C-alpha atoms as a printed R data frame, in Angstrom:
   type eleno elety resid chain resno       x       y       z
1  ATOM     1    CA   MET     A     1  18.194  18.862   8.766
2  ATOM     2    CA   SER     A     2  17.595  17.545  12.208
3  ATOM     3    CA   LEU     A     3  17.056  13.888  12.934
4  ATOM     4    CA   SER     A     4  13.360  14.382  13.596
5  ATOM     5    CA   THR     A     5  12.833  16.068  10.217
6  ATOM     6    CA   THR     A     6  14.640  13.235   8.463
7  ATOM     7    CA   GLY     A     7  12.504  10.704  10.332
8  ATOM     8    CA   ARG     A     8   9.320  12.493   9.317
9  ATOM     9    CA   ALA     A     9  10.397  12.611   5.677
10 ATOM    10    CA   SER     A    10  11.176   8.909   5.779
11 ATOM    11    CA   ALA     A    11   7.808   8.110   7.358
12 ATOM    12    CA   LEU     A    12   5.999  10.248   4.785
13 ATOM    13    CA   GLY     A    13   7.873   8.480   2.000
14 ATOM    14    CA   ASP     A    14   6.910   5.085   3.419
15 ATOM    15    CA   VAL     A    15   3.249   6.081   3.586
16 ATOM    16    CA   LEU     A    16   3.236   7.504   0.045
17 ATOM    17    CA   VAL     A    17   4.958   4.471  -1.464
18 ATOM    18    CA   THR     A    18   2.571   2.122   0.348
19 ATOM    19    CA   ALA     A    19  -0.463   4.130  -0.801
20 ATOM    20    CA   ILE     A    20   0.661   4.217  -4.432
21 ATOM    21    CA   LEU     A    21   1.493   0.502  -4.504
22 ATOM    22    CA   TYR     A    22  -1.799  -0.327  -2.766
23 ATOM    23    CA   ALA     A    23  -3.808   1.705  -5.296
24 ATOM    24    CA   CYS     A    24  -2.010   0.141  -8.275
25 ATOM    25    CA   ALA     A    25  -2.463  -3.361  -6.874
26 ATOM    26    CA   GLY     A    26  -6.161  -2.643  -6.244
27 ATOM    27    CA   TRP     A    27  -6.598  -1.526  -9.842
28 ATOM    28    CA   LEU     A    28  -4.831  -4.672 -11.026
29 ATOM    29    CA   GLY     A    29  -7.058  -6.811  -8.791
30 ATOM    30    CA   LEU     A    30 -10.159  -5.274 -10.348
31 ATOM    31    CA   ARG     A    31  -8.779  -6.010 -13.820
32 ATOM    32    CA   LEU     A    32  -8.382  -9.670 -12.812
33 ATOM    33    CA   ALA     A    33 -12.103 -10.041 -12.078
34 ATOM    34    CA   THR     A    34 -13.704 -12.487 -14.506
35 ATOM    35    CA   PRO     A    35 -16.633 -10.320 -15.632
36 ATOM    36    CA   PRO     A    36 -15.855  -6.690 -14.787
37 ATOM    37    CA   GLY     A    37 -17.700  -5.576 -11.689
38 ATOM    38    CA   TYR     A    38 -17.744  -8.939  -9.943
39 ATOM    39    CA   ALA     A    39 -15.537 -10.233  -7.151
40 ATOM    40    CA   SER     A    40 -11.934 -10.889  -8.032
41 ATOM    41    CA   PRO     A    41 -10.444 -14.299  -7.164
42 ATOM    42    CA   VAL     A    42  -7.183 -12.588  -6.169
43 ATOM    43    CA   TRP     A    43  -6.711  -9.327  -4.295
44 ATOM    44    CA   PRO     A    44  -3.022  -8.368  -4.496
45 ATOM    45    CA   ALA     A    45  -3.646  -5.088  -2.643
46 ATOM    46    CA   ALA     A    46  -4.158  -7.018   0.594
47 ATOM    47    CA   GLY     A    47  -0.703  -8.530   0.246
48 ATOM    48    CA   ILE     A    48   0.865  -5.133  -0.469
49 ATOM    49    CA   GLY     A    49  -0.797  -3.596   2.587
50 ATOM    50    CA   LEU     A    50   0.196  -6.477   4.842
51 ATOM    51    CA   PHE     A    51   3.770  -6.438   3.540
52 ATOM    52    CA   GLY     A    52   4.078  -2.706   4.171
53 ATOM    53    CA   VAL     A    53   2.785  -2.927   7.722
54 ATOM    54    CA   LEU     A    54   4.852  -5.991   8.635
55 ATOM    55    CA   CYS     A    55   8.116  -4.789   7.082
56 ATOM    56    CA   ARG     A    56   8.012  -1.015   7.610
57 ATOM    57    CA   GLY     A    57   5.851  -0.818  10.734
58 ATOM    58    CA   PRO     A    58   2.389   0.454  11.605
59 ATOM    59    CA   ARG     A    59   3.051   3.893  10.135
60 ATOM    60    CA   CYS     A    60   2.540   2.350   6.671
61 ATOM    61    CA   GLY     A    61  -0.990   1.394   7.679
62 ATOM    62    CA   VAL     A    62  -1.994   4.993   7.052
63 ATOM    63    CA   GLY     A    63  -1.276   4.445   3.349
64 ATOM    64    CA   VAL     A    64  -3.690   1.552   3.265
């Protein structure tokens, strides 16, 4: 494997992990809503997305 292929695989992995964590956190945030269907007081998906972009770089923003 060349370095560029390894870099692409790493970037793809970062995006997939961010997307999966963001979706799970979004589902959890909807479960935390007081009556289902209303606004949630906490939105953990925003923290997951921000953490991914700040720690792994802007390429993780695609997963959000």
